[in-house]
mmCIF file of the N, C-alpha and C atoms, coordinates in Angstrom:
data_MODEL
# 
_entry.id   MODEL 
# 
loop_
_atom_site.group_PDB 
_atom_site.id 
_atom_site.type_symbol 
_atom_site.label_atom_id 
_atom_site.label_alt_id 
_atom_site.label_comp_id 
_atom_site.label_asym_id 
_atom_site.label_entity_id 
_atom_site.label_seq_id 
_atom_site.pdbx_PDB_ins_code 
_atom_site.Cartn_x 
_atom_site.Cartn_y 
_atom_site.Cartn_z 
_atom_site.occupancy 
_atom_site.B_iso_or_equiv 
_atom_site.pdbx_formal_charge 
_atom_site.auth_seq_id 
_atom_site.auth_comp_id 
_atom_site.auth_asym_id 
_atom_site.auth_atom_id 
_atom_site.pdbx_PDB_model_num 
ATOM 1   N N  . MET A 1 1  ? -30.555 4.043  -32.660 1.00 0.00 ? 1  MET A N  1 
ATOM 2   C CA . MET A 1 1  ? -31.818 4.472  -33.214 1.00 0.00 ? 1  MET A CA 1 
ATOM 3   C C  . MET A 1 1  ? -31.776 4.572  -34.729 1.00 0.00 ? 1  MET A C  1 
ATOM 4   N N  . ALA A 1 2  ? -30.606 4.892  -35.273 1.00 0.00 ? 2  ALA A N  1 
ATOM 5   C CA . ALA A 1 2  ? -30.494 5.124  -36.713 1.00 0.00 ? 2  ALA A CA 1 
ATOM 6   C C  . ALA A 1 2  ? -29.801 3.952  -37.401 1.00 0.00 ? 2  ALA A C  1 
ATOM 7   N N  . VAL A 1 3  ? -30.198 3.708  -38.628 1.00 0.00 ? 3  VAL A N  1 
ATOM 8   C CA . VAL A 1 3  ? -29.546 2.705  -39.461 1.00 0.00 ? 3  VAL A CA 1 
ATOM 9   C C  . VAL A 1 3  ? -28.183 3.208  -39.901 1.00 0.00 ? 3  VAL A C  1 
ATOM 10  N N  . ALA A 1 4  ? -28.092 4.517  -40.147 1.00 0.00 ? 4  ALA A N  1 
ATOM 11  C CA . ALA A 1 4  ? -26.841 5.155  -40.569 1.00 0.00 ? 4  ALA A CA 1 
ATOM 12  C C  . ALA A 1 4  ? -26.875 6.618  -40.151 1.00 0.00 ? 4  ALA A C  1 
ATOM 13  N N  . GLY A 1 5  ? -25.701 7.210  -40.108 1.00 0.00 ? 5  GLY A N  1 
ATOM 14  C CA . GLY A 1 5  ? -25.611 8.627  -39.769 1.00 0.00 ? 5  GLY A CA 1 
ATOM 15  C C  . GLY A 1 5  ? -24.377 9.232  -40.403 1.00 0.00 ? 5  GLY A C  1 
ATOM 16  N N  . VAL A 1 6  ? -24.476 10.494 -40.760 1.00 0.00 ? 6  VAL A N  1 
ATOM 17  C CA . VAL A 1 6  ? -23.340 11.225 -41.319 1.00 0.00 ? 6  VAL A CA 1 
ATOM 18  C C  . VAL A 1 6  ? -23.294 12.615 -40.685 1.00 0.00 ? 6  VAL A C  1 
ATOM 19  N N  . VAL A 1 7  ? -22.088 13.143 -40.578 1.00 0.00 ? 7  VAL A N  1 
ATOM 20  C CA . VAL A 1 7  ? -21.906 14.512 -40.105 1.00 0.00 ? 7  VAL A CA 1 
ATOM 21  C C  . VAL A 1 7  ? -21.561 15.370 -41.308 1.00 0.00 ? 7  VAL A C  1 
ATOM 22  N N  . ASN A 1 8  ? -22.373 16.378 -41.536 1.00 0.00 ? 8  ASN A N  1 
ATOM 23  C CA . ASN A 1 8  ? -22.157 17.309 -42.632 1.00 0.00 ? 8  ASN A CA 1 
ATOM 24  C C  . ASN A 1 8  ? -21.536 18.598 -42.095 1.00 0.00 ? 8  ASN A C  1 
ATOM 25  N N  . ARG A 1 9  ? -21.044 19.410 -42.996 1.00 0.00 ? 9  ARG A N  1 
ATOM 26  C CA . ARG A 1 9  ? -20.498 20.707 -42.602 1.00 0.00 ? 9  ARG A CA 1 
ATOM 27  C C  . ARG A 1 9  ? -21.597 21.573 -42.009 1.00 0.00 ? 9  ARG A C  1 
ATOM 28  N N  . PRO A 1 10 ? -21.315 22.262 -40.915 1.00 0.00 ? 10 PRO A N  1 
ATOM 29  C CA . PRO A 1 10 ? -22.308 23.218 -40.404 1.00 0.00 ? 10 PRO A CA 1 
ATOM 30  C C  . PRO A 1 10 ? -22.610 24.279 -41.459 1.00 0.00 ? 10 PRO A C  1 
ATOM 31  N N  . GLN A 1 11 ? -23.856 24.679 -41.530 1.00 0.00 ? 11 GLN A N  1 
ATOM 32  C CA . GLN A 1 11 ? -24.266 25.677 -42.503 1.00 0.00 ? 11 GLN A CA 1 
ATOM 33  C C  . GLN A 1 11 ? -24.018 27.081 -41.959 1.00 0.00 ? 11 GLN A C  1 
ATOM 34  N N  . PRO A 1 12 ? -23.575 28.003 -42.805 1.00 0.00 ? 12 PRO A N  1 
ATOM 35  C CA . PRO A 1 12 ? -23.397 29.389 -42.352 1.00 0.00 ? 12 PRO A CA 1 
ATOM 36  C C  . PRO A 1 12 ? -24.761 30.028 -42.074 1.00 0.00 ? 12 PRO A C  1 
ATOM 37  N N  . ARG A 1 13 ? -24.749 31.096 -41.330 1.00 0.00 ? 13 ARG A N  1 
ATOM 38  C CA . ARG A 1 13 ? -25.981 31.786 -40.950 1.00 0.00 ? 13 ARG A CA 1 
ATOM 39  C C  . ARG A 1 13 ? -26.807 32.185 -42.177 1.00 0.00 ? 13 ARG A C  1 
ATOM 40  N N  . GLU A 1 14 ? -26.122 32.542 -43.262 1.00 0.00 ? 14 GLU A N  1 
ATOM 41  C CA . GLU A 1 14 ? -26.825 32.965 -44.476 1.00 0.00 ? 14 GLU A CA 1 
ATOM 42  C C  . GLU A 1 14 ? -27.690 31.843 -45.047 1.00 0.00 ? 14 GLU A C  1 
ATOM 43  N N  . LEU A 1 15 ? -27.257 30.610 -44.905 1.00 0.00 ? 15 LEU A N  1 
ATOM 44  C CA . LEU A 1 15 ? -28.033 29.477 -45.420 1.00 0.00 ? 15 LEU A CA 1 
ATOM 45  C C  . LEU A 1 15 ? -29.033 28.944 -44.403 1.00 0.00 ? 15 LEU A C  1 
ATOM 46  N N  . SER A 1 16 ? -28.647 28.946 -43.129 1.00 0.00 ? 16 SER A N  1 
ATOM 47  C CA . SER A 1 16 ? -29.546 28.406 -42.111 1.00 0.00 ? 16 SER A CA 1 
ATOM 48  C C  . SER A 1 16 ? -30.690 29.365 -41.796 1.00 0.00 ? 16 SER A C  1 
ATOM 49  N N  . GLY A 1 17 ? -30.454 30.659 -42.047 1.00 0.00 ? 17 GLY A N  1 
ATOM 50  C CA . GLY A 1 17 ? -31.479 31.641 -41.747 1.00 0.00 ? 17 GLY A CA 1 
ATOM 51  C C  . GLY A 1 17 ? -31.613 31.950 -40.264 1.00 0.00 ? 17 GLY A C  1 
ATOM 52  N N  . ARG A 1 18 ? -30.628 31.525 -39.486 1.00 0.00 ? 18 ARG A N  1 
ATOM 53  C CA . ARG A 1 18 ? -30.672 31.724 -38.037 1.00 0.00 ? 18 ARG A CA 1 
ATOM 54  C C  . ARG A 1 18 ? -29.534 32.635 -37.605 1.00 0.00 ? 18 ARG A C  1 
ATOM 55  N N  . ALA A 1 19 ? -29.762 33.364 -36.530 1.00 0.00 ? 19 ALA A N  1 
ATOM 56  C CA . ALA A 1 19 ? -28.718 34.234 -35.992 1.00 0.00 ? 19 ALA A CA 1 
ATOM 57  C C  . ALA A 1 19 ? -27.676 33.433 -35.219 1.00 0.00 ? 19 ALA A C  1 
ATOM 58  N N  . ASP A 1 20 ? -28.069 32.277 -34.689 1.00 0.00 ? 20 ASP A N  1 
ATOM 59  C CA . ASP A 1 20 ? -27.164 31.437 -33.905 1.00 0.00 ? 20 ASP A CA 1 
ATOM 60  C C  . ASP A 1 20 ? -26.202 30.678 -34.811 1.00 0.00 ? 20 ASP A C  1 
ATOM 61  N N  . GLU A 1 21 ? -25.032 30.375 -34.288 1.00 0.00 ? 21 GLU A N  1 
ATOM 62  C CA . GLU A 1 21 ? -24.048 29.597 -35.030 1.00 0.00 ? 21 GLU A CA 1 
ATOM 63  C C  . GLU A 1 21 ? -24.371 28.112 -34.937 1.00 0.00 ? 21 GLU A C  1 
ATOM 64  N N  . MET A 1 22 ? -24.323 27.423 -36.058 1.00 0.00 ? 22 MET A N  1 
ATOM 65  C CA . MET A 1 22 ? -24.538 25.987 -36.089 1.00 0.00 ? 22 MET A CA 1 
ATOM 66  C C  . MET A 1 22 ? -23.200 25.303 -35.834 1.00 0.00 ? 22 MET A C  1 
ATOM 67  N N  . PHE A 1 23 ? -23.161 24.395 -34.855 1.00 0.00 ? 23 PHE A N  1 
ATOM 68  C CA . PHE A 1 23 ? -21.908 23.691 -34.588 1.00 0.00 ? 23 PHE A CA 1 
ATOM 69  C C  . PHE A 1 23 ? -21.988 22.219 -34.936 1.00 0.00 ? 23 PHE A C  1 
ATOM 70  N N  . LEU A 1 24 ? -23.177 21.706 -35.234 1.00 0.00 ? 24 LEU A N  1 
ATOM 71  C CA . LEU A 1 24 ? -23.335 20.321 -35.659 1.00 0.00 ? 24 LEU A CA 1 
ATOM 72  C C  . LEU A 1 24 ? -24.439 20.257 -36.688 1.00 0.00 ? 24 LEU A C  1 
ATOM 73  N N  . ASN A 1 25 ? -24.168 19.589 -37.789 1.00 0.00 ? 25 ASN A N  1 
ATOM 74  C CA . ASN A 1 25 ? -25.153 19.369 -38.844 1.00 0.00 ? 25 ASN A CA 1 
ATOM 75  C C  . ASN A 1 25 ? -25.035 17.907 -39.217 1.00 0.00 ? 25 ASN A C  1 
ATOM 76  N N  . ALA A 1 26 ? -25.951 17.110 -38.740 1.00 0.00 ? 26 ALA A N  1 
ATOM 77  C CA . ALA A 1 26 ? -25.873 15.668 -38.953 1.00 0.00 ? 26 ALA A CA 1 
ATOM 78  C C  . ALA A 1 26 ? -27.167 15.162 -39.576 1.00 0.00 ? 26 ALA A C  1 
ATOM 79  N N  . ALA A 1 27 ? -27.068 14.058 -40.287 1.00 0.00 ? 27 ALA A N  1 
ATOM 80  C CA . ALA A 1 27 ? -28.229 13.409 -40.882 1.00 0.00 ? 27 ALA A CA 1 
ATOM 81  C C  . ALA A 1 27 ? -28.251 11.957 -40.408 1.00 0.00 ? 27 ALA A C  1 
ATOM 82  N N  . TYR A 1 28 ? -29.438 11.502 -40.070 1.00 0.00 ? 28 TYR A N  1 
ATOM 83  C CA . TYR A 1 28 ? -29.603 10.132 -39.578 1.00 0.00 ? 28 TYR A CA 1 
ATOM 84  C C  . TYR A 1 28 ? -30.684 9.446  -40.389 1.00 0.00 ? 28 TYR A C  1 
ATOM 85  N N  . LEU A 1 29 ? -30.411 8.216  -40.775 1.00 0.00 ? 29 LEU A N  1 
ATOM 86  C CA . LEU A 1 29 ? -31.357 7.420  -41.535 1.00 0.00 ? 29 LEU A CA 1 
ATOM 87  C C  . LEU A 1 29 ? -32.155 6.572  -40.556 1.00 0.00 ? 29 LEU A C  1 
ATOM 88  N N  . VAL A 1 30 ? -33.442 6.880  -40.433 1.00 0.00 ? 30 VAL A N  1 
ATOM 89  C CA . VAL A 1 30 ? -34.312 6.160  -39.497 1.00 0.00 ? 30 VAL A CA 1 
ATOM 90  C C  . VAL A 1 30 ? -35.571 5.708  -40.226 1.00 0.00 ? 30 VAL A C  1 
ATOM 91  N N  . ALA A 1 31 ? -36.205 4.700  -39.682 1.00 0.00 ? 31 ALA A N  1 
ATOM 92  C CA . ALA A 1 31 ? -37.470 4.223  -40.244 1.00 0.00 ? 31 ALA A CA 1 
ATOM 93  C C  . ALA A 1 31 ? -38.527 5.312  -40.088 1.00 0.00 ? 31 ALA A C  1 
ATOM 94  N N  . SER A 1 32 ? -39.391 5.449  -41.071 1.00 0.00 ? 32 SER A N  1 
ATOM 95  C CA . SER A 1 32 ? -40.379 6.533  -41.061 1.00 0.00 ? 32 SER A CA 1 
ATOM 96  C C  . SER A 1 32 ? -41.367 6.424  -39.898 1.00 0.00 ? 32 SER A C  1 
ATOM 97  N N  . ASP A 1 33 ? -41.563 5.233  -39.369 1.00 0.00 ? 33 ASP A N  1 
ATOM 98  C CA . ASP A 1 33 ? -42.513 5.069  -38.261 1.00 0.00 ? 33 ASP A CA 1 
ATOM 99  C C  . ASP A 1 33 ? -41.841 5.054  -36.889 1.00 0.00 ? 33 ASP A C  1 
ATOM 100 N N  . ASP A 1 34 ? -40.540 5.301  -36.834 1.00 0.00 ? 34 ASP A N  1 
ATOM 101 C CA . ASP A 1 34 ? -39.798 5.301  -35.572 1.00 0.00 ? 34 ASP A CA 1 
ATOM 102 C C  . ASP A 1 34 ? -39.744 6.716  -35.014 1.00 0.00 ? 34 ASP A C  1 
ATOM 103 N N  . THR A 1 35 ? -40.326 6.929  -33.850 1.00 0.00 ? 35 THR A N  1 
ATOM 104 C CA . THR A 1 35 ? -40.363 8.256  -33.241 1.00 0.00 ? 35 THR A CA 1 
ATOM 105 C C  . THR A 1 35 ? -39.330 8.412  -32.126 1.00 0.00 ? 35 THR A C  1 
ATOM 106 N N  . SER A 1 36 ? -38.481 7.428  -31.923 1.00 0.00 ? 36 SER A N  1 
ATOM 107 C CA . SER A 1 36 ? -37.518 7.501  -30.820 1.00 0.00 ? 36 SER A CA 1 
ATOM 108 C C  . SER A 1 36 ? -36.497 8.622  -31.016 1.00 0.00 ? 36 SER A C  1 
ATOM 109 N N  . LEU A 1 37 ? -36.135 8.949  -32.251 1.00 0.00 ? 37 LEU A N  1 
ATOM 110 C CA . LEU A 1 37 ? -35.191 10.043 -32.489 1.00 0.00 ? 37 LEU A CA 1 
ATOM 111 C C  . LEU A 1 37 ? -35.820 11.384 -32.112 1.00 0.00 ? 37 LEU A C  1 
ATOM 112 N N  . ILE A 1 38 ? -37.095 11.535 -32.385 1.00 0.00 ? 38 ILE A N  1 
ATOM 113 C CA . ILE A 1 38 ? -37.803 12.758 -32.010 1.00 0.00 ? 38 ILE A CA 1 
ATOM 114 C C  . ILE A 1 38 ? -37.733 12.955 -30.500 1.00 0.00 ? 38 ILE A C  1 
ATOM 115 N N  . ALA A 1 39 ? -37.991 11.891 -29.759 1.00 0.00 ? 39 ALA A N  1 
ATOM 116 C CA . ALA A 1 39 ? -37.937 11.965 -28.296 1.00 0.00 ? 39 ALA A CA 1 
ATOM 117 C C  . ALA A 1 39 ? -36.523 12.259 -27.807 1.00 0.00 ? 39 ALA A C  1 
ATOM 118 N N  . ALA A 1 40 ? -35.525 11.623 -28.399 1.00 0.00 ? 40 ALA A N  1 
ATOM 119 C CA . ALA A 1 40 ? -34.135 11.820 -27.969 1.00 0.00 ? 40 ALA A CA 1 
ATOM 120 C C  . ALA A 1 40 ? -33.677 13.252 -28.220 1.00 0.00 ? 40 ALA A C  1 
ATOM 121 N N  . VAL A 1 41 ? -34.035 13.818 -29.360 1.00 0.00 ? 41 VAL A N  1 
ATOM 122 C CA . VAL A 1 41 ? -33.656 15.194 -29.662 1.00 0.00 ? 41 VAL A CA 1 
ATOM 123 C C  . VAL A 1 41 ? -34.357 16.149 -28.694 1.00 0.00 ? 41 VAL A C  1 
ATOM 124 N N  . GLY A 1 42 ? -35.590 15.872 -28.363 1.00 0.00 ? 42 GLY A N  1 
ATOM 125 C CA . GLY A 1 42 ? -36.303 16.685 -27.377 1.00 0.00 ? 42 GLY A CA 1 
ATOM 126 C C  . GLY A 1 42 ? -35.639 16.641 -26.012 1.00 0.00 ? 42 GLY A C  1 
ATOM 127 N N  . GLU A 1 43 ? -35.181 15.463 -25.611 1.00 0.00 ? 43 GLU A N  1 
ATOM 128 C CA . GLU A 1 43 ? -34.480 15.327 -24.331 1.00 0.00 ? 43 GLU A CA 1 
ATOM 129 C C  . GLU A 1 43 ? -33.150 16.087 -24.343 1.00 0.00 ? 43 GLU A C  1 
ATOM 130 N N  . LEU A 1 44 ? -32.407 15.998 -25.440 1.00 0.00 ? 44 LEU A N  1 
ATOM 131 C CA . LEU A 1 44 ? -31.152 16.745 -25.555 1.00 0.00 ? 44 LEU A CA 1 
ATOM 132 C C  . LEU A 1 44 ? -31.406 18.250 -25.490 1.00 0.00 ? 44 LEU A C  1 
ATOM 133 N N  . ASP A 1 45 ? -32.426 18.701 -26.195 1.00 0.00 ? 45 ASP A N  1 
ATOM 134 C CA . ASP A 1 45 ? -32.733 20.123 -26.201 1.00 0.00 ? 45 ASP A CA 1 
ATOM 135 C C  . ASP A 1 45 ? -33.071 20.607 -24.796 1.00 0.00 ? 45 ASP A C  1 
ATOM 136 N N  . ALA A 1 46 ? -33.867 19.853 -24.066 1.00 0.00 ? 46 ALA A N  1 
ATOM 137 C CA . ALA A 1 46 ? -34.229 20.234 -22.695 1.00 0.00 ? 46 ALA A CA 1 
ATOM 138 C C  . ALA A 1 46 ? -33.015 20.226 -21.772 1.00 0.00 ? 46 ALA A C  1 
ATOM 139 N N  . ALA A 1 47 ? -32.140 19.247 -21.932 1.00 0.00 ? 47 ALA A N  1 
ATOM 140 C CA . ALA A 1 47 ? -30.980 19.111 -21.050 1.00 0.00 ? 47 ALA A CA 1 
ATOM 141 C C  . ALA A 1 47 ? -29.936 20.204 -21.269 1.00 0.00 ? 47 ALA A C  1 
ATOM 142 N N  . TYR A 1 48 ? -29.774 20.668 -22.493 1.00 0.00 ? 48 TYR A N  1 
ATOM 143 C CA . TYR A 1 48 ? -28.716 21.626 -22.807 1.00 0.00 ? 48 TYR A CA 1 
ATOM 144 C C  . TYR A 1 48 ? -29.211 23.050 -22.994 1.00 0.00 ? 48 TYR A C  1 
ATOM 145 N N  . ARG A 1 49 ? -30.487 23.268 -22.940 1.00 0.00 ? 49 ARG A N  1 
ATOM 146 C CA . ARG A 1 49 ? -31.048 24.605 -23.144 1.00 0.00 ? 49 ARG A CA 1 
ATOM 147 C C  . ARG A 1 49 ? -30.460 25.605 -22.147 1.00 0.00 ? 49 ARG A C  1 
ATOM 148 N N  . ARG A 1 50 ? -30.213 25.169 -20.911 1.00 0.00 ? 50 ARG A N  1 
ATOM 149 C CA . ARG A 1 50 ? -29.658 26.071 -19.879 1.00 0.00 ? 50 ARG A CA 1 
ATOM 150 C C  . ARG A 1 50 ? -28.251 26.542 -20.222 1.00 0.00 ? 50 ARG A C  1 
ATOM 151 N N  . LEU A 1 51 ? -27.579 25.845 -21.134 1.00 0.00 ? 51 LEU A N  1 
ATOM 152 C CA . LEU A 1 51 ? -26.243 26.233 -21.582 1.00 0.00 ? 51 LEU A CA 1 
ATOM 153 C C  . LEU A 1 51 ? -26.292 27.015 -22.900 1.00 0.00 ? 51 LEU A C  1 
ATOM 154 N N  . ALA A 1 52 ? -27.490 27.418 -23.288 1.00 0.00 ? 52 ALA A N  1 
ATOM 155 C CA . ALA A 1 52 ? -27.722 28.160 -24.531 1.00 0.00 ? 52 ALA A CA 1 
ATOM 156 C C  . ALA A 1 52 ? -27.381 27.340 -25.772 1.00 0.00 ? 52 ALA A C  1 
ATOM 157 N N  . ILE A 1 53 ? -27.568 26.017 -25.664 1.00 0.00 ? 53 ILE A N  1 
ATOM 158 C CA . ILE A 1 53 ? -27.388 25.108 -26.797 1.00 0.00 ? 53 ILE A CA 1 
ATOM 159 C C  . ILE A 1 53 ? -28.753 24.513 -27.116 1.00 0.00 ? 53 ILE A C  1 
ATOM 160 N N  . SER A 1 54 ? -29.155 24.626 -28.361 1.00 0.00 ? 54 SER A N  1 
ATOM 161 C CA . SER A 1 54 ? -30.447 24.057 -28.751 1.00 0.00 ? 54 SER A CA 1 
ATOM 162 C C  . SER A 1 54 ? -30.244 22.982 -29.810 1.00 0.00 ? 54 SER A C  1 
ATOM 163 N N  . PHE A 1 55 ? -31.141 22.037 -29.818 1.00 0.00 ? 55 PHE A N  1 
ATOM 164 C CA . PHE A 1 55 ? -31.136 20.950 -30.796 1.00 0.00 ? 55 PHE A CA 1 
ATOM 165 C C  . PHE A 1 55 ? -32.433 21.054 -31.587 1.00 0.00 ? 55 PHE A C  1 
ATOM 166 N N  . GLU A 1 56 ? -32.317 20.928 -32.899 1.00 0.00 ? 56 GLU A N  1 
ATOM 167 C CA . GLU A 1 56 ? -33.481 21.049 -33.766 1.00 0.00 ? 56 GLU A CA 1 
ATOM 168 C C  . GLU A 1 56 ? -33.514 19.866 -34.721 1.00 0.00 ? 56 GLU A C  1 
ATOM 169 N N  . LEU A 1 57 ? -34.664 19.259 -34.808 1.00 0.00 ? 57 LEU A N  1 
ATOM 170 C CA . LEU A 1 57 ? -34.872 18.133 -35.718 1.00 0.00 ? 57 LEU A CA 1 
ATOM 171 C C  . LEU A 1 57 ? -35.674 18.633 -36.910 1.00 0.00 ? 57 LEU A C  1 
ATOM 172 N N  . THR A 1 58 ? -35.179 18.358 -38.108 1.00 0.00 ? 58 THR A N  1 
ATOM 173 C CA . THR A 1 58 ? -35.903 18.722 -39.319 1.00 0.00 ? 58 THR A CA 1 
ATOM 174 C C  . THR A 1 58 ? -36.082 17.476 -40.176 1.00 0.00 ? 58 THR A C  1 
ATOM 175 N N  . GLY A 1 59 ? -36.981 17.543 -41.096 1.00 0.00 ? 59 GLY A N  1 
ATOM 176 C CA . GLY A 1 59 ? -37.203 16.415 -41.986 1.00 0.00 ? 59 GLY A CA 1 
ATOM 177 C C  . GLY A 1 59 ? -38.629 15.928 -41.865 1.00 0.00 ? 59 GLY A C  1 
ATOM 178 N N  . PRO A 1 60 ? -38.966 14.894 -42.563 1.00 0.00 ? 60 PRO A N  1 
ATOM 179 C CA . PRO A 1 60 ? -38.046 13.995 -43.267 1.00 0.00 ? 60 PRO A CA 1 
ATOM 180 C C  . PRO A 1 60 ? -37.473 14.633 -44.530 1.00 0.00 ? 60 PRO A C  1 
ATOM 181 N N  . TRP A 1 61 ? -36.266 14.203 -44.842 1.00 0.00 ? 61 TRP A N  1 
ATOM 182 C CA . TRP A 1 61 ? -35.546 14.652 -46.018 1.00 0.00 ? 61 TRP A CA 1 
ATOM 183 C C  . TRP A 1 61 ? -35.273 13.455 -46.920 1.00 0.00 ? 61 TRP A C  1 
ATOM 184 N N  . PRO A 1 62 ? -35.097 13.696 -48.207 1.00 0.00 ? 62 PRO A N  1 
ATOM 185 C CA . PRO A 1 62 ? -34.693 12.592 -49.095 1.00 0.00 ? 62 PRO A CA 1 
ATOM 186 C C  . PRO A 1 62 ? -33.368 12.011 -48.594 1.00 0.00 ? 62 PRO A C  1 
ATOM 187 N N  . PRO A 1 63 ? -33.161 10.727 -48.748 1.00 0.00 ? 63 PRO A N  1 
ATOM 188 C CA . PRO A 1 63 ? -31.958 10.075 -48.191 1.00 0.00 ? 63 PRO A CA 1 
ATOM 189 C C  . PRO A 1 63 ? -30.689 10.294 -49.016 1.00 0.00 ? 63 PRO A C  1 
ATOM 190 N N  . TYR A 1 64 ? -30.512 11.471 -49.605 1.00 0.00 ? 64 TYR A N  1 
ATOM 191 C CA . TYR A 1 64 ? -29.348 11.719 -50.455 1.00 0.00 ? 64 TYR A CA 1 
ATOM 192 C C  . TYR A 1 64 ? -28.024 11.628 -49.701 1.00 0.00 ? 64 TYR A C  1 
ATOM 193 N N  . ASN A 1 65 ? -28.023 11.806 -48.396 1.00 0.00 ? 65 ASN A N  1 
ATOM 194 C CA . ASN A 1 65 ? -26.790 11.682 -47.614 1.00 0.00 ? 65 ASN A CA 1 
ATOM 195 C C  . ASN A 1 65 ? -26.290 10.235 -47.552 1.00 0.00 ? 65 ASN A C  1 
ATOM 196 N N  . PHE A 1 66 ? -27.139 9.299  -47.928 1.00 0.00 ? 66 PHE A N  1 
ATOM 197 C CA . PHE A 1 66 ? -26.797 7.887  -47.763 1.00 0.00 ? 66 PHE A CA 1 
ATOM 198 C C  . PHE A 1 66 ? -26.714 7.134  -49.090 1.00 0.00 ? 66 PHE A C  1 
ATOM 199 N N  . VAL A 1 67 ? -26.666 7.874  -50.192 1.00 0.00 ? 67 VAL A N  1 
ATOM 200 C CA . VAL A 1 67 ? -26.572 7.266  -51.518 1.00 0.00 ? 67 VAL A CA 1 
ATOM 201 C C  . VAL A 1 67 ? -25.184 7.533  -52.061 1.00 0.00 ? 67 VAL A C  1 
ATOM 202 N N  . GLU A 1 68 ? -24.506 6.479  -52.452 1.00 0.00 ? 68 GLU A N  1 
ATOM 203 C CA . GLU A 1 68 ? -23.185 6.651  -53.056 1.00 0.00 ? 68 GLU A CA 1 
ATOM 204 C C  . GLU A 1 68 ? -23.377 7.074  -54.502 1.00 0.00 ? 68 GLU A C  1 
ATOM 205 N N  . GLY A 1 69 ? -22.585 8.028  -54.925 1.00 0.00 ? 69 GLY A N  1 
ATOM 206 C CA . GLY A 1 69 ? -22.732 8.520  -56.284 1.00 0.00 ? 69 GLY A CA 1 
ATOM 207 C C  . GLY A 1 69 ? -21.398 8.925  -56.851 1.00 0.00 ? 69 GLY A C  1 
ATOM 208 N N  . VAL A 1 70 ? -21.445 9.436  -58.037 1.00 0.00 ? 70 VAL A N  1 
ATOM 209 C CA . VAL A 1 70 ? -20.250 9.894  -58.719 1.00 0.00 ? 70 VAL A CA 1 
ATOM 210 C C  . VAL A 1 70 ? -19.903 11.286 -58.188 1.00 0.00 ? 70 VAL A C  1 
ATOM 211 N N  . GLU A 1 71 ? -18.650 11.456 -57.791 1.00 0.00 ? 71 GLU A N  1 
ATOM 212 C CA . GLU A 1 71 ? -18.196 12.740 -57.278 1.00 0.00 ? 71 GLU A CA 1 
ATOM 213 C C  . GLU A 1 71 ? -17.136 13.312 -58.206 1.00 0.00 ? 71 GLU A C  1 
ATOM 214 N N  . ASP A 1 72 ? -17.096 14.611 -58.312 1.00 0.00 ? 72 ASP A N  1 
ATOM 215 C CA . ASP A 1 72 ? -16.080 15.321 -59.078 1.00 0.00 ? 72 ASP A CA 1 
ATOM 216 C C  . ASP A 1 72 ? -16.013 14.867 -60.529 1.00 0.00 ? 72 ASP A C  1 
ATOM 217 N N  . GLY A 1 73 ? -17.140 14.499 -61.123 1.00 0.00 ? 73 GLY A N  1 
ATOM 218 C CA . GLY A 1 73 ? -17.176 14.151 -62.527 1.00 0.00 ? 73 GLY A CA 1 
ATOM 219 C C  . GLY A 1 73 ? -16.526 12.831 -62.880 1.00 0.00 ? 73 GLY A C  1 
ATOM 220 N N  . GLU A 1 74 ? -16.284 11.980 -61.917 1.00 0.00 ? 74 GLU A N  1 
ATOM 221 C CA . GLU A 1 74 ? -15.634 10.689 -62.204 1.00 0.00 ? 74 GLU A CA 1 
ATOM 222 C C  . GLU A 1 74 ? -16.599 9.735  -62.858 1.00 0.00 ? 74 GLU A C  1 
# 
């Protein structure tokens, strides 16, 4: 579904604003008119909700996760 994907560090509760612990923080690059990721995340959320695991889709976000840049002042 995605052109690219990256796994980021889970955010602490102080940044996420949620009481629940985040165990996955991923970003996926998808076409703006593609709704298949929305449906897939909804299916995952429904399937795992009984195990007290929820999936949340946010965005769209700027594609900064997929831009190569200068790191550490190099």
